[in-house]
C-alpha positions in Angstrom: 13.3 26.6 18.9 12.8 23.4 16.8 15.6 22.1 14.7 15.5 21.7 10.9 15.3 17.9 11.4 12.3 18.3 13.6 10.6 20.6 11.2 11.2 18.2 8.3 9.9 15.3 10.4 6.7 17.2 11.2 6.2 18.1 7.6 6.5 14.5 6.5 4.2 13.5 9.3 1.5 15.8 7.9 1.7 13.9 4.6 1.3 10.6 6.5 -1.6 11.9 8.5 -3.5 13.0 5.3 -2.7 9.7 3.6 -4.0 7.7 6.5 -7.1 9.8 7.0 -8.4 9.1 3.5 -10.4 12.3 3.5 -9.8 16.0 3.7 -8.7 17.4 7.1 -8.8 20.8 8.5 -5.6 22.5 9.8 -7.0 22.1 13.3 -7.4 18.3 12.8 -3.8 18.1 11.5 -2.4 20.1 14.4 -4.3 17.8 16.8 -2.8 14.7 15.2 0.7 16.3 15.3 0.2 17.7 18.8 1.5 21.1 17.7 0.3 24.7 18.2 -1.8 26.0 15.3 0.8 28.6 14.4 3.4 25.8 13.8 0.8 23.9 11.8 0.1 26.8 9.6 3.8 27.4 8.9 4.3 23.7 8.0 1.2 23.6 5.8 2.3 26.7 3.9 5.6 25.2 3.1 4.0 22.0 1.8 1.5 24.0 -0.2 4.3 25.9 -1.9 5.8 22.6 -3.0 2.3 21.3 -4.2 2.6 18.4 -1.8 -0.7 19.4 -0.3 -3.6 21.5 -1.6 -6.9 22.8 -0.3 -10.3 21.6 -1.4 -13.2 24.1 -2.0 -14.0 24.0 1.7 -10.4 24.9 2.7 -9.6 21.5 4.0 -6.2 19.9 3.2 -5.7 17.0 0.8 -2.5 15.5 -0.7 -1.3 17.5 -3.7 -0.5 16.6 -7.3 3.3 16.8 -6.9 3.1 13.6 -4.9 1.9 11.8 -8.0 5.0 12.9 -9.8 7.2 11.6 -6.9 5.3 8.4 -6.8 6.0 7.6 -10.4 9.7 7.6 -9.4 9.2 4.9 -6.8 10.4 1.6 -8.2 9.7 2.8 -11.8 10.9 -0.4 -13.4 8.7 -2.5 -11.1 5.7 -0.3 -11.8 6.1 -0.5 -15.6 6.6 -4.3 -15.4 3.6 -4.7 -13.2 1.1 -2.9 -15.4 0.7 -5.5 -18.1 0.9 -8.4 -15.7 -1.8 -6.9 -13.5 -3.9 -6.1 -16.6 -3.8 -9.7 -17.7 -4.5 -10.9 -14.1 -7.5 -8.5 -13.6 -9.1 -9.4 -16.9 -8.5 -13.2 -16.6 -10.1 -13.3 -13.1 -12.5 -10.4 -13.4 -11.1 -9.0 -10.2 -9.2 -5.9 -9.1 -5.5 -6.7 -9.2 -2.9 -4.6 -7.5 0.8 -4.5 -6.4 1.8 -3.5 -2.9 5.2 -2.6 -1.6 6.6 -2.5 1.9 6.8 0.9 3.6 8.2 0.5 7.1 5.5 -1.7 8.7 2.8 -1.0 6.2 1.7 -2.2 2.8 1.2 0.6 0.2 -0.7 0.0 -3.0 1.7 1.1 -5.8 -0.3 0.0 -8.9 -3.9 -1.1 -9.3 -5.8 -2.4 -12.3 -9.6 -3.1 -12.5 -11.0 -5.6 -14.9 -12.3 -4.2 -18.2 -15.4 -6.4 -18.7 -16.6 -6.8 -15.1 -20.0 -5.4 -14.2 -18.7 -4.4 -10.9 -15.3 -4.5 -9.1 -13.8 -3.7 -5.8 -11.8 -0.4 -5.8 -8.3 -0.4 -4.5 -6.9 3.1 -4.6 -3.2 3.6 -5.4 -1.5 5.1 -2.3 -3.8 3.3 0.1 -2.1 1.6 2.9 -2.7 -0.8 5.8 -0.7 -2.6 8.4 1.4 -5.5 7.1 0.1 -7.5 10.0 -3.3 -7.9 8.4 -4.6 -9.1 5.1 -3.1 -11.4 2.5 -0.8 -8.8 0.9 0.8 -8.2 4.3 1.2 -11.9 4.9 2.8 -12.3 1.5 5.2 -9.4 2.1 6.1 -10.7 5.6 7.1 -14.0 4.0 9.9 -12.1 2.2 11.5 -10.9 5.4 14.4 -12.5 7.2 14.4 -12.9 11.0 16.8 -10.0 11.3 14.5 -7.8 9.3 11.5 -8.8 11.4 13.4 -8.0 14.6 14.4 -4.6 13.2 10.8 -3.8 12.4 9.7 -5.0 15.8 7.3 -7.5 14.3 5.9 -10.3 16.4 8.3 -13.2 17.0 8.3 -16.0 16.2 6.6 -15.3 12.9 2.9 -16.5 12.5 2.3 -19.9 10.9 0.5 -18.2 8.1 3.7 -16.3 7.1 5.7 -19.5 7.0 2.9 -21.1 4.9 3.0 -18.2 2.5 6.8 -18.6 2.2 6.4 -22.3 1.5 3.4 -22.2 -0.9 4.0 -18.8 -2.4 0.4 -17.8 -1.6 -1.4 -16.0 1.2 -5.2 -15.7 1.9 -7.4 -13.5 4.0 -11.0 -12.8 4.5 -12.5 -9.6 5.8 -9.3 -8.5 7.6 -8.9 -5.1 5.8 -12.3 -4.6 4.1 -15.3 -6.4 5.7 -16.8 -9.0 3.5 -13.9 -8.9 1.0 -11.4 -11.6 0.5 -7.8 -11.3 -0.8 -5.3 -13.7 -2.3 -1.7 -12.5 -2.6 1.7 -13.9 -3.7 5.1 -12.4 -2.9 7.3 -10.8 -5.6 10.9 -11.5 -4.9 13.5 -8.9 -5.8 15.1 -5.7 -4.5 11.8 -4.3 -3.4 9.6 -6.1 -0.9 6.4 -6.5 -2.9 3.3 -8.7 -3.5 0.7 -9.1 -6.2 -2.9 -9.5 -4.9 -6.5 -9.6 -6.0 -9.7 -8.7 -4.2 -13.1 -10.5 -4.5 -16.2 -11.3 -2.6 -15.6 -14.5 -0.5 -16.0 -17.8 -2.3 -15.8 -21.4 -1.3 -13.0 -22.5 -3.6 -10.3 -20.0 -4.6 -7.8 -22.6 -6.0 -7.9 -21.2 -9.5 -7.5 -17.6 -8.1 -4.5 -18.6 -6.1 -2.8 -20.4 -9.0 -3.3 -17.5 -11.3 -2.0 -14.9 -8.8 1.0 -17.1 -8.1 1.8 -17.2 -11.8 1.5 -13.5 -12.0 3.9 -13.0 -9.1 6.4 -15.4 -10.6 6.3 -13.4 -13.8 7.1 -10.2 -12.0 9.8 -11.9 -9.9 11.6 -13.0 -13.1 11.4 -9.4 -14.3 12.4 -7.9 -11.0 15.8 -9.6 -10.8 
């Protein structure tokens, strides 16, 4: 018989599986991901449904539920509220999607995102989306905030990559096509109680100096607010 701790861990893992999938999943797919019998999966799903943490779409597949949005608003609420106007100004000034990521174990999770108001087209970055902190400019920027002890605790590669040291020195990180093919990112670390970074997305360009300077200023503004 499984313990309460094991049941809780499996329930939380279902939420992770649905978040990582980025699409509705059947109960069978969830059970396969968790390597559990379908009867166990059904029981876990019913419990999460009762809490509105997951819901079913019209086809009966599982998606993350509305109560998660309520919980998410409680994650670093001060940082979220402070980030909104900073990201709005950044997005409109550059005509690019601007967003804030925070560290969740070894992943970067998008907490707040703002699209430019006057752009004909922009690159979407969904709140709640996540990717490994080992790839992409936001991940590099967040890594630059970690101490050696923290890197070791997270089992990150040692010694740290040169690009992380550069981001720590210059306050800026760059990447091209590492998370989304054909899309570049520039990010800057936000120092404070929460490991975070401000970033923008854009189609690759030859000179991103102005972009980098603007993102760095936005991160500095948030850093001052975050302490």
